[in-house]
N, CA and C atoms of all chains as a GROMACS GRO file, in nm:
protein
  624
    1UNK      N    1   3.352   7.865  17.956
    1UNK     CA    2   3.430   7.900  17.837
    1UNK      C    3   3.524   8.017  17.867
    2UNK      N    4   3.470   8.118  17.934
    2UNK     CA    5   3.552   8.233  17.967
    2UNK      C    6   3.663   8.193  18.064
    3UNK      N    7   3.630   8.107  18.160
    3UNK     CA    8   3.730   8.061  18.256
    3UNK      C    9   3.841   7.982  18.185
    4UNK      N   10   3.803   7.896  18.092
    4UNK     CA   11   3.902   7.820  18.015
    4UNK      C   12   3.994   7.916  17.939
    5UNK      N   13   3.934   8.020  17.880
    5UNK     CA   14   4.014   8.119  17.808
    5UNK      C   15   4.111   8.191  17.902
    6UNK      N   16   4.062   8.220  18.023
    6UNK     CA   17   4.149   8.290  18.120
    6UNK      C   18   4.268   8.202  18.156
    7UNK      N   19   4.243   8.072  18.168
    7UNK     CA   20   4.353   7.980  18.201
    7UNK      C   21   4.455   7.977  18.088
    8UNK      N   22   4.406   7.976  17.963
    8UNK     CA   23   4.497   7.975  17.848
    8UNK      C   24   4.578   8.104  17.841
    9UNK      N   25   4.514   8.215  17.876
    9UNK     CA   26   4.585   8.344  17.875
    9UNK      C   27   4.693   8.347  17.982
   10UNK      N   28   4.667   8.277  18.094
   10UNK     CA   29   4.757   8.286  18.209
   10UNK      C   30   4.870   8.183  18.203
   11UNK      N   31   4.853   8.076  18.126
   11UNK     CA   32   4.956   7.970  18.124
   11UNK      C   33   4.990   7.927  17.982
   12UNK      N   34   5.119   7.924  17.950
   12UNK     CA   35   5.158   7.875  17.817
   12UNK      C   36   5.134   7.725  17.801
   13UNK      N   37   5.105   7.657  17.912
   13UNK     CA   38   5.081   7.512  17.904
   13UNK      C   39   4.934   7.477  17.878
   14UNK      N   40   4.848   7.577  17.886
   14UNK     CA   41   4.705   7.551  17.869
   14UNK      C   42   4.656   7.609  17.736
   15UNK      N   43   4.584   7.526  17.661
   15UNK     CA   44   4.513   7.581  17.546
   15UNK      C   45   4.363   7.556  17.566
   16UNK      N   46   4.282   7.646  17.517
   16UNK     CA   47   4.139   7.637  17.544
   16UNK      C   48   4.060   7.664  17.417
   17UNK      N   49   3.972   7.569  17.384
   17UNK     CA   50   3.887   7.585  17.266
   17UNK      C   51   3.741   7.576  17.307
   18UNK      N   52   3.661   7.666  17.256
   18UNK     CA   53   3.516   7.652  17.267
   18UNK      C   54   3.469   7.595  17.134
   19UNK      N   55   3.379   7.500  17.140
   19UNK     CA   56   3.331   7.435  17.018
   19UNK      C   57   3.179   7.444  17.015
   20UNK      N   58   3.128   7.502  16.907
   20UNK     CA   59   2.983   7.517  16.893
   20UNK      C   60   2.926   7.378  16.859
   21UNK      N   61   2.858   7.318  16.956
   21UNK     CA   62   2.818   7.177  16.946
   21UNK      C   63   2.725   7.149  16.828
   22UNK      N   64   2.632   7.241  16.800
   22UNK     CA   65   2.535   7.212  16.694
   22UNK      C   66   2.599   7.218  16.556
   23UNK      N   67   2.713   7.288  16.546
   23UNK     CA   68   2.780   7.298  16.416
   23UNK      C   69   2.873   7.180  16.390
   24UNK      N   70   2.911   7.111  16.498
   24UNK     CA   71   3.001   6.996  16.484
   24UNK      C   72   2.938   6.876  16.554
   25UNK      N   73   2.823   6.830  16.501
   25UNK     CA   74   2.743   6.729  16.572
   25UNK      C   75   2.814   6.594  16.588
   26UNK      N   76   2.894   6.552  16.491
   26UNK     CA   77   2.957   6.419  16.506
   26UNK      C   78   3.064   6.423  16.615
   27UNK      N   79   3.136   6.534  16.622
   27UNK     CA   80   3.235   6.549  16.730
   27UNK      C   81   3.165   6.557  16.866
   28UNK      N   82   3.053   6.631  16.870
   28UNK     CA   83   2.977   6.643  16.995
   28UNK      C   84   2.925   6.506  17.039
   29UNK      N   85   2.882   6.425  16.942
   29UNK     CA   86   2.837   6.288  16.974
   29UNK      C   87   2.951   6.206  17.033
   30UNK      N   88   3.065   6.216  16.965
   30UNK     CA   89   3.183   6.140  17.007
   30UNK      C   90   3.224   6.178  17.150
   31UNK      N   91   3.210   6.305  17.184
   31UNK     CA   92   3.249   6.353  17.317
   31UNK      C   93   3.133   6.348  17.417
   32UNK      N   94   3.025   6.281  17.379
   32UNK     CA   95   2.910   6.259  17.467
   32UNK      C   96   2.855   6.389  17.524
   33UNK      N   97   2.834   6.483  17.434
   33UNK     CA   98   2.779   6.612  17.476
   33UNK      C   99   2.626   6.603  17.480
   34UNK      N  100   2.573   6.591  17.599
   34UNK     CA  101   2.427   6.585  17.617
   34UNK      C  102   2.376   6.713  17.682
   35UNK      N  103   2.465   6.785  17.747
   35UNK     CA  104   2.430   6.913  17.809
   35UNK      C  105   2.551   7.003  17.796
   36UNK      N  106   2.528   7.134  17.798
   36UNK     CA  107   2.638   7.228  17.788
   36UNK      C  108   2.640   7.323  17.908
   37UNK      N  109   2.753   7.379  17.944
   37UNK     CA  110   2.883   7.350  17.883
   37UNK      C  111   2.933   7.211  17.920
   38UNK      N  112   2.993   7.144  17.821
   38UNK     CA  113   3.056   7.014  17.846
   38UNK      C  114   3.206   7.034  17.834
   39UNK      N  115   3.277   6.990  17.937
   39UNK     CA  116   3.421   7.011  17.940
   39UNK      C  117   3.492   6.882  17.900
   40UNK      N  118   3.582   6.894  17.804
   40UNK     CA  119   3.662   6.781  17.758
   40UNK      C  120   3.808   6.815  17.786
   41UNK      N  121   3.878   6.725  17.854
   41UNK     CA  122   4.017   6.753  17.889
   41UNK      C  123   4.108   6.653  17.818
   42UNK      N  124   4.202   6.705  17.743
   42UNK     CA  125   4.295   6.622  17.665
   42UNK      C  126   4.221   6.516  17.582
   43UNK      N  127   4.110   6.556  17.524
   43UNK     CA  128   4.036   6.468  17.435
   43UNK      C  129   3.944   6.369  17.504
   44UNK      N  130   3.933   6.375  17.636
   44UNK     CA  131   3.844   6.282  17.708
   44UNK      C  132   3.730   6.360  17.774
   45UNK      N  133   3.605   6.315  17.756
   45UNK     CA  134   3.492   6.383  17.820
   45UNK      C  135   3.516   6.390  17.971
   46UNK      N  136   3.498   6.508  18.031
   46UNK     CA  137   3.534   6.524  18.172
   46UNK      C  138   3.413   6.555  18.260
   47UNK      N  139   3.347   6.669  18.237
   47UNK     CA  140   3.229   6.700  18.318
   47UNK      C  141   3.138   6.797  18.245
   48UNK      N  142   3.017   6.813  18.301
   48UNK     CA  143   2.918   6.906  18.248
   48UNK      C  144   2.889   7.014  18.349
   49UNK      N  145   2.861   7.131  18.299
   49UNK     CA  146   2.815   7.238  18.387
   49UNK      C  147   2.924   7.336  18.425
   50UNK      N  148   2.882   7.460  18.449
   50UNK     CA  149   2.975   7.564  18.491
   50UNK      C  150   3.008   7.544  18.638
   51UNK      N  151   3.135   7.554  18.673
   51UNK     CA  152   3.175   7.540  18.813
   51UNK      C  153   3.266   7.657  18.850
   52UNK      N  154   3.277   7.687  18.981
   52UNK     CA  155   3.364   7.797  19.023
   52UNK      C  156   3.511   7.769  18.988
   53UNK      N  157   3.586   7.877  18.983
   53UNK     CA  158   3.728   7.871  18.943
   53UNK      C  159   3.808   7.764  19.019
   54UNK      N  160   3.792   7.760  19.151
   54UNK     CA  161   3.871   7.666  19.231
   54UNK      C  162   3.836   7.521  19.197
   55UNK      N  163   3.707   7.494  19.181
   55UNK     CA  164   3.662   7.358  19.147
   55UNK      C  165   3.711   7.319  19.008
   56UNK      N  166   3.704   7.416  18.917
   56UNK     CA  167   3.749   7.391  18.779
   56UNK      C  168   3.896   7.347  18.781
   57UNK      N  169   3.977   7.419  18.858
   57UNK     CA  170   4.119   7.384  18.866
   57UNK      C  171   4.140   7.251  18.938
   58UNK      N  172   4.062   7.228  19.044
   58UNK     CA  173   4.070   7.098  19.115
   58UNK      C  174   4.051   6.984  19.016
   59UNK      N  175   3.947   6.997  18.935
   59UNK     CA  176   3.915   6.889  18.840
   59UNK      C  177   4.020   6.880  18.731
   60UNK      N  178   4.060   6.995  18.682
   60UNK     CA  179   4.157   6.998  18.573
   60UNK      C  180   4.291   6.938  18.614
   61UNK      N  181   4.331   6.966  18.737
   61UNK     CA  182   4.462   6.922  18.784
   61UNK      C  183   4.456   6.787  18.856
   62UNK      N  184   4.337   6.725  18.858
   62UNK     CA  185   4.322   6.595  18.925
   62UNK      C  186   4.411   6.491  18.858
   63UNK      N  187   4.465   6.398  18.937
   63UNK     CA  188   4.556   6.298  18.883
   63UNK      C  189   4.495   6.216  18.769
   64UNK      N  190   4.364   6.205  18.765
   64UNK     CA  191   4.297   6.127  18.660
   64UNK      C  192   4.334   6.173  18.521
   65UNK      N  193   4.368   6.302  18.507
   65UNK     CA  194   4.400   6.353  18.374
   65UNK      C  195   4.550   6.352  18.346
   66UNK      N  196   4.629   6.306  18.442
   66UNK     CA  197   4.774   6.307  18.420
   66UNK      C  198   4.815   6.190  18.332
   67UNK      N  199   2.240   9.325  15.704
   67UNK     CA  200   2.191   9.357  15.839
   67UNK      C  201   2.308   9.361  15.937
   68UNK      N  202   2.306   9.460  16.024
   68UNK     CA  203   2.414   9.471  16.122
   68UNK      C  204   2.402   9.360  16.227
   69UNK      N  205   2.516   9.317  16.281
   69UNK     CA  206   2.518   9.213  16.383
   69UNK      C  207   2.465   9.270  16.516
   70UNK      N  208   2.515   9.389  16.549
   70UNK     CA  209   2.478   9.449  16.676
   70UNK      C  210   2.368   9.553  16.657
   71UNK      N  211   2.266   9.547  16.741
   71UNK     CA  212   2.168   9.654  16.743
   71UNK      C  213   2.238   9.778  16.798
   72UNK      N  214   2.189   9.898  16.762
   72UNK     CA  215   2.259  10.020  16.805
   72UNK      C  216   2.285  10.024  16.956
   73UNK      N  217   2.186   9.980  17.037
   73UNK     CA  218   2.206   9.987  17.183
   73UNK      C  219   2.310   9.884  17.229
   74UNK      N  220   2.314   9.768  17.162
   74UNK     CA  221   2.415   9.667  17.196
   74UNK      C  222   2.554   9.714  17.154
   75UNK      N  223   2.558   9.776  17.036
   75UNK     CA  224   2.686   9.825  16.986
   75UNK      C  225   2.747   9.925  17.084
   76UNK      N  226   2.663  10.012  17.138
   76UNK     CA  227   2.711  10.111  17.235
   76UNK      C  228   2.765  10.042  17.359
   77UNK      N  229   2.695   9.935  17.403
   77UNK     CA  230   2.738   9.861  17.522
   77UNK      C  231   2.871   9.791  17.498
   78UNK      N  232   2.883   9.728  17.382
   78UNK     CA  233   3.007   9.656  17.351
   78UNK      C  234   3.124   9.754  17.339
   79UNK      N  235   3.100   9.867  17.274
   79UNK     CA  236   3.203   9.971  17.266
   79UNK      C  237   3.252  10.011  17.405
   80UNK      N  238   3.154  10.028  17.495
   80UNK     CA  239   3.185  10.067  17.632
   80UNK      C  240   3.270   9.959  17.701
   81UNK      N  241   3.227   9.831  17.685
   81UNK     CA  242   3.301   9.719  17.745
   81UNK      C  243   3.445   9.715  17.693
   82UNK      N  244   3.460   9.743  17.563
   82UNK     CA  245   3.592   9.732  17.500
   82UNK      C  246   3.687   9.844  17.542
   83UNK      N  247   3.636   9.945  17.612
   83UNK     CA  248   3.727  10.049  17.661
   83UNK      C  249   3.816   9.993  17.771
   84UNK      N  250   3.784   9.871  17.819
   84UNK     CA  251   3.870   9.806  17.920
   84UNK      C  252   3.999   9.753  17.859
   85UNK      N  253   4.008   9.747  17.727
   85UNK     CA  254   4.129   9.694  17.663
   85UNK      C  255   4.250   9.781  17.695
   86UNK      N  256   4.357   9.713  17.736
   86UNK     CA  257   4.481   9.786  17.769
   86UNK      C  258   4.592   9.759  17.668
   87UNK      N  259   4.568   9.664  17.578
   87UNK     CA  260   4.668   9.632  17.476
   87UNK      C  261   4.595   9.583  17.351
   88UNK      N  262   4.664   9.582  17.236
   88UNK     CA  263   4.597   9.540  17.113
   88UNK      C  264   4.561   9.391  17.116
   89UNK      N  265   4.449   9.357  17.056
   89UNK     CA  266   4.406   9.218  17.043
   89UNK      C  267   4.370   9.193  16.896
   90UNK      N  268   4.426   9.087  16.841
   90UNK     CA  269   4.395   9.052  16.703
   90UNK      C  270   4.295   8.938  16.699
   91UNK      N  271   4.194   8.952  16.615
   91UNK     CA  272   4.096   8.845  16.595
   91UNK      C  273   4.130   8.776  16.463
   92UNK      N  274   4.179   8.653  16.473
   92UNK     CA  275   4.215   8.579  16.352
   92UNK      C  276   4.100   8.486  16.315
   93UNK      N  277   4.043   8.510  16.199
   93UNK     CA  278   3.936   8.422  16.149
   93UNK      C  279   4.000   8.323  16.052
   94UNK      N  280   3.981   8.194  16.080
   94UNK     CA  281   4.041   8.089  15.997
   94UNK      C  282   3.932   8.020  15.916
   95UNK      N  283   3.949   8.025  15.785
   95UNK     CA  284   3.858   7.953  15.696
   95UNK      C  285   3.924   7.823  15.654
   96UNK      N  286   3.840   7.722  15.630
   96UNK     CA  287   3.895   7.594  15.586
   96UNK      C  288   3.814   7.534  15.474
   97UNK      N  289   3.857   7.417  15.430
   97UNK     CA  290   3.789   7.354  15.317
   97UNK      C  291   3.658   7.286  15.355
   98UNK      N  292   3.640   7.256  15.482
   98UNK     CA  293   3.525   7.174  15.520
   98UNK      C  294   3.423   7.250  15.602
   99UNK      N  295   3.374   7.359  15.544
   99UNK     CA  296   3.269   7.433  15.614
   99UNK      C  297   3.136   7.382  15.563
  100UNK      N  298   3.107   7.256  15.597
  100UNK     CA  299   2.988   7.188  15.547
  100UNK      C  300   2.862   7.251  15.604
  101UNK      N  301   2.771   7.294  15.517
  101UNK     CA  302   2.645   7.350  15.569
  101UNK      C  303   2.566   7.242  15.643
  102UNK      N  304   2.499   7.281  15.748
  102UNK     CA  305   2.416   7.186  15.822
  102UNK      C  306   2.285   7.162  15.749
  103UNK      N  307   2.229   7.043  15.763
  103UNK     CA  308   2.096   7.019  15.706
  103UNK      C  309   1.998   7.118  15.769
  104UNK      N  310   1.914   7.180  15.690
  104UNK     CA  311   1.818   7.273  15.744
  104UNK      C  312   1.873   7.413  15.759
  105UNK      N  313   2.003   7.427  15.738
  105UNK     CA  314   2.065   7.560  15.751
  105UNK      C  315   2.146   7.587  15.625
  106UNK      N  316   2.095   7.541  15.513
  106UNK     CA  317   2.172   7.545  15.389
  106UNK      C  318   2.203   7.686  15.342
  107UNK      N  319   2.120   7.781  15.384
  107UNK     CA  320   2.143   7.916  15.334
  107UNK      C  321   2.241   7.995  15.422
  108UNK      N  322   2.293   7.931  15.528
  108UNK     CA  323   2.389   8.001  15.613
  108UNK      C  324   2.531   7.961  15.575
  109UNK      N  325   2.610   8.059  15.541
  109UNK     CA  326   2.752   8.036  15.516
  109UNK      C  327   2.826   8.068  15.646
  110UNK      N  328   2.855   7.964  15.726
  110UNK     CA  329   2.909   7.985  15.860
  110UNK      C  330   3.042   8.061  15.858
  111UNK      N  331   3.126   8.027  15.761
  111UNK     CA  332   3.256   8.095  15.752
  111UNK      C  333   3.241   8.243  15.723
  112UNK      N  334   3.156   8.275  15.624
  112UNK     CA  335   3.136   8.415  15.586
  112UNK      C  336   3.072   8.493  15.701
  113UNK      N  337   2.977   8.428  15.769
  113UNK     CA  338   2.911   8.494  15.882
  113UNK      C  339   3.009   8.519  15.997
  114UNK      N  340   3.095   8.422  16.023
  114UNK     CA  341   3.196   8.438  16.128
  114UNK      C  342   3.285   8.558  16.098
  115UNK      N  343   3.326   8.568  15.973
  115UNK     CA  344   3.411   8.680  15.933
  115UNK      C  345   3.338   8.814  15.949
  116UNK      N  346   3.208   8.813  15.915
  116UNK     CA  347   3.128   8.936  15.925
  116UNK      C  348   3.112   8.979  16.072
  117UNK      N  349   3.080   8.881  16.159
  117UNK     CA  350   3.061   8.911  16.301
  117UNK      C  351   3.192   8.965  16.360
  118UNK      N  352   3.303   8.898  16.332
  118UNK     CA  353   3.431   8.941  16.389
  118UNK      C  354   3.475   9.075  16.330
  119UNK      N  355   3.441   9.097  16.202
  119UNK     CA  356   3.474   9.225  16.139
  119UNK      C  357   3.400   9.340  16.206
  120UNK      N  358   3.272   9.317  16.235
  120UNK     CA  359   3.194   9.423  16.302
  120UNK      C  360   3.245   9.448  16.443
  121UNK      N  361   3.284   9.339  16.510
  121UNK     CA  362   3.337   9.354  16.645
  121UNK      C  363   3.467   9.434  16.642
  122UNK      N  364   3.553   9.399  16.546
  122UNK     CA  365   3.685   9.465  16.537
  122UNK      C  366   3.673   9.615  16.517
  123UNK      N  367   3.560   9.657  16.456
  123UNK     CA  368   3.543   9.800  16.430
  123UNK      C  369   3.503   9.880  16.554
  124UNK      N  370   3.473   9.809  16.664
  124UNK     CA  371   3.421   9.878  16.782
  124UNK      C  372   3.530   9.924  16.879
  125UNK      N  373   3.656   9.894  16.848
  125UNK     CA  374   3.766   9.945  16.931
  125UNK      C  375   3.889   9.965  16.845
  126UNK      N  376   3.960  10.077  16.868
  126UNK     CA  377   4.084  10.100  16.791
  126UNK      C  378   4.192   9.997  16.826
  127UNK      N  379   4.175   9.925  16.940
  127UNK     CA  380   4.276   9.826  16.980
  127UNK      C  381   4.248   9.688  16.921
  128UNK      N  382   4.134   9.674  16.853
  128UNK     CA  383   4.103   9.544  16.792
  128UNK      C  384   4.136   9.547  16.643
  129UNK      N  385   4.188   9.434  16.594
  129UNK     CA  386   4.209   9.422  16.451
  129UNK      C  387   4.164   9.285  16.404
  130UNK      N  388   4.134   9.275  16.276
  130UNK     CA  389   4.085   9.150  16.217
  130UNK      C  390   4.187   9.099  16.116
  131UNK      N  391   4.214   8.968  16.124
  131UNK     CA  392   4.297   8.904  16.022
  131UNK      C  393   4.221   8.782  15.974
  132UNK      N  394   4.224   8.757  15.846
  132UNK     CA  395   4.152   8.643  15.789
  132UNK      C  396   4.251   8.557  15.712
  133UNK      N  397   4.252   8.427  15.742
  133UNK     CA  398   4.345   8.338  15.672
  133UNK      C  399   4.275   8.210  15.631
  134UNK      N  400   4.327   8.147  15.526
  134UNK     CA  401   4.278   8.016  15.484
  134UNK      C  402   4.369   7.908  15.542
  135UNK      N  403   4.310   7.820  15.619
  135UNK     CA  404   4.380   7.705  15.678
  135UNK      C  405   4.515   7.740  15.741
  136UNK      N  406   4.515   7.834  15.834
  136UNK     CA  407   4.641   7.861  15.905
  136UNK      C  408   4.677   7.740  15.991
  137UNK      N  409   4.806   7.724  16.024
  137UNK     CA  410   4.843   7.609  16.108
  137UNK      C  411   4.784   7.621  16.248
  138UNK      N  412   4.756   7.507  16.312
  138UNK     CA  413   4.712   7.509  16.451
  138UNK      C  414   4.561   7.514  16.470
  139UNK      N  415   4.486   7.480  16.364
  139UNK     CA  416   4.340   7.478  16.377
  139UNK      C  417   4.287   7.338  16.344
  140UNK      N  418   4.192   7.291  16.425
  140UNK     CA  419   4.140   7.156  16.408
  140UNK      C  420   4.021   7.150  16.314
  141UNK      N  421   3.945   7.258  16.308
  141UNK     CA  422   3.824   7.259  16.224
  141UNK      C  423   3.790   7.404  16.193
  142UNK      N  424   3.690   7.419  16.105
  142UNK     CA  425   3.660   7.554  16.054
  142UNK      C  426   3.508   7.572  16.043
  143UNK      N  427   3.458   7.697  16.047
  143UNK     CA  428   3.536   7.818  16.068
  143UNK      C  429   3.583   7.826  16.212
  144UNK      N  430   3.684   7.907  16.234
  144UNK     CA  431   3.738   7.923  16.368
  144UNK      C  432   3.782   8.067  16.390
  145UNK      N  433   3.786   8.103  16.518
  145UNK     CA  434   3.838   8.234  16.558
  145UNK      C  435   3.947   8.210  16.660
  146UNK      N  436   4.058   8.281  16.646
  146UNK     CA  437   4.162   8.279  16.749
  146UNK      C  438   4.177   8.420  16.803
  147UNK      N  439   4.167   8.432  16.935
  147UNK     CA  440   4.179   8.562  17.001
  147UNK      C  441   4.324   8.577  17.044
  148UNK      N  442   4.394   8.675  16.985
  148UNK     CA  443   4.540   8.682  17.004
  148UNK      C  444   4.585   8.814  17.067
  149UNK      N  445   4.620   8.811  17.197
  149UNK     CA  446   4.671   8.933  17.260
  149UNK      C  447   4.802   8.975  17.192
  150UNK      N  448   4.806   9.099  17.146
  150UNK     CA  449   4.923   9.153  17.075
  150UNK      C  450   4.968   9.061  16.962
  151UNK      N  451   4.871   8.996  16.899
  151UNK     CA  452   4.900   8.911  16.783
  151UNK      C  453   4.966   8.778  16.816
  152UNK      N  454   4.972   8.743  16.946
  152UNK     CA  455   5.035   8.616  16.986
  152UNK      C  456   4.930   8.506  16.999
  153UNK      N  457   4.960   8.388  16.946
  153UNK     CA  458   4.869   8.275  16.961
  153UNK      C  459   4.893   8.209  17.097
  154UNK      N  460   4.800   8.231  17.190
  154UNK     CA  461   4.815   8.173  17.325
  154UNK      C  462   4.728   8.048  17.341
  155UNK      N  463   4.673   7.999  17.230
  155UNK     CA  464   4.598   7.873  17.236
  155UNK      C  465   4.448   7.889  17.257
  156UNK      N  466   4.396   8.009  17.229
  156UNK     CA  467   4.252   8.031  17.242
  156UNK      C  468   4.185   8.012  17.106
  157UNK      N  469   4.080   7.929  17.106
  157UNK     CA  470   4.006   7.905  16.982
  157UNK      C  471   3.856   7.913  17.008
  158UNK      N  472   3.783   7.955  16.907
  158UNK     CA  473   3.639   7.936  16.906
  158UNK      C  474   3.607   7.868  16.775
  159UNK      N  475   3.551   7.748  16.781
  159UNK     CA  476   3.518   7.674  16.659
  159UNK      C  477   3.369   7.685  16.631
  160UNK      N  478   3.336   7.745  16.517
  160UNK     CA  479   3.197   7.764  16.479
  160UNK      C  480   3.166   7.911  16.463
  161UNK      N  481   3.040   7.938  16.436
  161UNK     CA  482   2.996   8.078  16.423
  161UNK      C  483   2.955   8.130  16.559
  162UNK      N  484   3.026   8.232  16.610
  162UNK     CA  485   2.987   8.286  16.741
  162UNK      C  486   2.866   8.379  16.729
  163UNK      N  487   2.759   8.344  16.796
  163UNK     CA  488   2.643   8.434  16.799
  163UNK      C  489   2.568   8.410  16.928
  164UNK      N  490   2.471   8.498  16.954
  164UNK     CA  491   2.391   8.486  17.076
  164UNK      C  492   2.478   8.493  17.201
  165UNK      N  493   2.444   8.407  17.295
  165UNK     CA  494   2.513   8.407  17.423
  165UNK      C  495   2.662   8.380  17.406
  166UNK      N  496   2.697   8.294  17.309
  166UNK     CA  497   2.838   8.259  17.290
  166UNK      C  498   2.920   8.376  17.237
  167UNK      N  499   2.853   8.463  17.162
  167UNK     CA  500   2.923   8.584  17.116
  167UNK      C  501   2.957   8.671  17.237
  168UNK      N  502   2.865   8.678  17.333
  168UNK     CA  503   2.892   8.755  17.456
  168UNK      C  504   3.012   8.698  17.530
  169UNK      N  505   3.017   8.562  17.539
  169UNK     CA  506   3.129   8.500  17.608
  169UNK      C  507   3.260   8.527  17.534
  170UNK      N  508   3.254   8.519  17.401
  170UNK     CA  509   3.375   8.544  17.322
  170UNK      C  510   3.423   8.688  17.341
  171UNK      N  511   3.329   8.782  17.347
  171UNK     CA  512   3.366   8.922  17.371
  171UNK      C  513   3.431   8.933  17.510
  172UNK      N  514   3.378   8.857  17.606
  172UNK     CA  515   3.441   8.852  17.738
  172UNK      C  516   3.585   8.804  17.728
  173UNK      N  517   3.609   8.704  17.644
  173UNK     CA  518   3.745   8.653  17.623
  173UNK      C  519   3.835   8.757  17.557
  174UNK      N  520   3.779   8.833  17.465
  174UNK     CA  521   3.855   8.939  17.398
  174UNK      C  522   3.898   9.045  17.500
  175UNK      N  523   3.805   9.080  17.589
  175UNK     CA  524   3.835   9.181  17.690
  175UNK      C  525   3.945   9.131  17.785
  176UNK      N  526   3.934   9.003  17.824
  176UNK     CA  527   4.039   8.946  17.910
  176UNK      C  528   4.173   8.942  17.838
  177UNK      N  529   4.171   8.910  17.710
  177UNK     CA  530   4.296   8.904  17.632
  177UNK      C  531   4.359   9.043  17.624
  178UNK      N  532   4.275   9.146  17.635
  178UNK     CA  533   4.325   9.282  17.626
  178UNK      C  534   4.371   9.340  17.759
  179UNK      N  535   4.363   9.260  17.863
  179UNK     CA  536   4.408   9.307  17.994
  179UNK      C  537   4.555   9.270  18.015
  180UNK      N  538   4.629   9.358  18.078
  180UNK     CA  539   4.770   9.331  18.103
  180UNK      C  540   4.786   9.226  18.213
  181UNK      N  541   4.691   9.226  18.308
  181UNK     CA  542   4.699   9.132  18.422
  181UNK      C  543   4.586   9.032  18.414
  182UNK      N  544   4.613   8.908  18.458
  182UNK     CA  545   4.510   8.806  18.461
  182UNK      C  546   4.403   8.842  18.563
  183UNK      N  547   4.279   8.802  18.534
  183UNK     CA  548   4.171   8.824  18.631
  183UNK      C  549   4.149   8.700  18.717
  184UNK      N  550   4.235   8.598  18.701
  184UNK     CA  551   4.224   8.479  18.786
  184UNK      C  552   4.268   8.512  18.928
  185UNK      N  553   4.222   8.428  19.022
  185UNK     CA  554   4.263   8.448  19.162
  185UNK      C  555   4.412   8.416  19.177
  186UNK      N  556   4.480   8.482  19.271
  186UNK     CA  557   4.624   8.456  19.289
  186UNK      C  558   4.654   8.308  19.312
  187UNK      N  559   4.568   8.238  19.390
  187UNK     CA  560   4.596   8.096  19.414
  187UNK      C  561   4.582   8.013  19.286
  188UNK      N  562   4.494   8.054  19.198
  188UNK     CA  563   4.480   7.984  19.070
  188UNK      C  564   4.607   8.003  18.986
  189UNK      N  565   4.660   8.125  18.988
  189UNK     CA  566   4.781   8.155  18.911
  189UNK      C  567   4.899   8.073  18.965
  190UNK      N  568   4.903   8.057  19.098
  190UNK     CA  569   5.010   7.975  19.157
  190UNK      C  570   5.000   7.831  19.112
  191UNK      N  571   4.878   7.779  19.112
  191UNK     CA  572   4.859   7.640  19.071
  191UNK      C  573   4.896   7.622  18.922
  192UNK      N  574   4.861   7.720  18.842
  192UNK     CA  575   4.895   7.713  18.699
  192UNK      C  576   5.045   7.719  18.678
  193UNK      N  577   5.111   7.802  18.758
  193UNK     CA  578   5.256   7.818  18.745
  193UNK      C  579   5.329   7.688  18.778
  194UNK      N  580   5.266   7.605  18.862
  194UNK     CA  581   5.328   7.479  18.904
  194UNK      C  582   5.299   7.365  18.805
  195UNK      N  583   5.221   7.394  18.703
  195UNK     CA  584   5.181   7.292  18.606
  195UNK      C  585   5.303   7.239  18.531
  196UNK      N  586   5.317   7.106  18.530
  196UNK     CA  587   5.435   7.049  18.463
  196UNK      C  588   5.398   6.969  18.339
  197UNK      N  589   5.277   6.990  18.290
  197UNK     CA  590   5.237   6.922  18.166
  197UNK      C  591   5.143   7.013  18.087
  198UNK      N  592   5.126   6.981  17.959
  198UNK     CA  593   5.035   7.060  17.876
  198UNK      C  594   4.893   7.008  17.894
  199UNK      N  595   4.798   7.099  17.894
  199UNK     CA  596   4.657   7.062  17.909
  199UNK      C  597   4.576   7.126  17.796
  200UNK      N  598   4.493   7.044  17.734
  200UNK     CA  599   4.403   7.096  17.630
  200UNK      C  600   4.259   7.088  17.681
  201UNK      N  601   4.196   7.204  17.692
  201UNK     CA  602   4.057   7.210  17.737
  201UNK      C  603   3.967   7.240  17.617
  202UNK      N  604   3.867   7.155  17.598
  202UNK     CA  605   3.763   7.186  17.499
  202UNK      C  606   3.632   7.208  17.574
  203UNK      N  607   3.565   7.315  17.546
  203UNK     CA  608   3.437   7.343  17.608
  203UNK      C  609   3.330   7.344  17.499
  204UNK      N  610   3.240   7.247  17.505
  204UNK     CA  611   3.131   7.243  17.408
  204UNK      C  612   3.021   7.337  17.454
  205UNK      N  613   2.974   7.420  17.362
  205UNK     CA  614   2.875   7.521  17.395
  205UNK      C  615   2.765   7.521  17.290
  206UNK      N  616   2.653   7.583  17.323
  206UNK     CA  617   2.550   7.611  17.223
  206UNK      C  618   2.510   7.756  17.239
  207UNK      N  619   2.467   7.818  17.130
  207UNK     CA  620   2.448   7.964  17.132
  207UNK      C  621   2.327   8.012  17.211
  208UNK      N  622   2.234   7.923  17.246
  208UNK     CA  623   2.112   7.972  17.311
  208UNK      C  624   2.111   7.938  17.459
   0.00000   0.00000   0.00000
């Protein structure tokens, strides 16, 4: 979450939201949140778990999300 | 009841001395703050405002703003952390408490820094970004 916020602070092209899963259960269901942190990119479930900065960017910038 | 225990409050105050510029905490209330089953006595919106209000009092560089359904919010209650009052796309949806409150405070401290704490190579990759990206991170407070 903090890393996502740092990316949003550093780039006008990135926005970052943390969503409290237990408060928004239907959205969490829709995004297949079974473990946290769950990362959703452009509205599509992407991955689970905290990863280092470089890996986070690798995944975020992967062609799959283009 | 206070949000922060006296020893935590002292720690948070200390952490917030890292702020180098003003940061505004915008609390957004909306029409659909539906209480959860089993948590009927918790008013999430009011609690969010109370937590952020107490946080804002711990540094002269922090301020609190409260609005009803401001533009740019998907759900409520929500918090937007705004360096120098600018909306840079940071949101927290829900009531921040426990571990997530700590993370949010971390975000506030980063927002208050003049320079990014990301690695230089990360900043280069971000600078080369030619499309908009929306990241949602689902979290739980415990």
